[in-house]
TORBA-552566 format. One record per residue (C-alpha): residue number from 0; z, x, y; residue in one letter. Coordinates in pm, whole numbers, m for minus. Each point is the difference from the previous one (the first is absolute). Example, Ala and Ser with C-alpha at 12.3 -4.5 7.8 and 13.67 -1.06 7.14 Angstrom:
BEGIN
 pos     up   east  north code
   0    780   1230   m450    a
   1    m66    137    344    s
END
This chain:
BEGIN
 pos     up   east  north code
   0  10647  11617  14183    x
   1    m92   m207    302    x
   2    m53   m376     15    x
   3   m149   m213    272    x
   4   m179   m330     36    x
   5   m357    m55    102    x
   6    m43   m369     59    x
   7     88   m175   m329    x
   8     m3    325   m201    x
   9    282    237    m77    x
  10   m128    359     16    x
  11    181    273   m192    x
  12    m69    369     52    x
  13    102    236   m282    x
  14    m41    373    m44    x
  15    m19     33   m382    x
  16   m268   m257    m81    x
  17   m184    249   m227    x
  18    308     30   m220    x
  19     18   m380    m19    x
  20   m359    m17   m125    x
  21     71    269   m263    x
  22    307   m188   m122    x
  23   m189   m331    m12    x
  24   m276    160   m211    x
  25    260    155   m232    x
  26    183   m333    m40    x
  27   m328   m179    m77    x
  28    m94    260   m264    x
  29    344    m19   m163    x
  30     m9   m382      0    x
  31   m341      5   m172    x
  32    131    242   m265    x
  33    303   m224    m58    x
  34   m226   m305    m38    x
  35   m215    184   m257    x
  36    314     95   m194    x
  37    135   m357      9    x
  38   m337   m135   m114    x
  39     m1    242   m296    x
  40    358    m91    m94    x
  41    m65   m374     16    x
  42   m281     35   m256    x
  43    199    222   m236    x
  44     28   m124   m359    x
  45    303    118   m191    x
  46    108    m33   m360    x
  47    349     94   m116    x
  48    127     24   m353    x
  49    363     51    m84    x
  50    228    m22   m298    x
  51    372    m53    m22    x
  52    221    106   m286    x
  53    352   m126    m40    x
  54    259      8   m276    x
  55     32   m295   m234    x
  56    351    m93   m122    x
  57    m79    136   m346    x
  58    m42    345    155    x
  59   m378     16    m25    x
  60   m253      8    282    x
  61   m208   m293    107    x
  62   m294     53    232    x
  63   m197   m226    224    x
  64   m305     68    209    x
  65   m190   m179    273    x
  66   m314     50    203    x
  67    m37    m95    362    x
  68   m352      0    137    x
  69   m181   m112    309    x
  70    304     m4    225    x
  71   m105   m173    322    x
  72     38    228    300    x
  73    m31   m269    265    x
END
């Protein structure tokens, strides 16, 4: 790599500029894919149902259940 000035400009000479352009295109494509994935995840609705069983002092089982829906993802 060589650098020199031409008036008020810094000039840089590189030998692998084609590889740089390929990597920039790849990074742009991967960033766009990541954005699409994030957009899909941020609009994802989820509903969870669970139940919990635990022993009561009398030796029987008591159960409880809950539903969680529309968990905000942002």
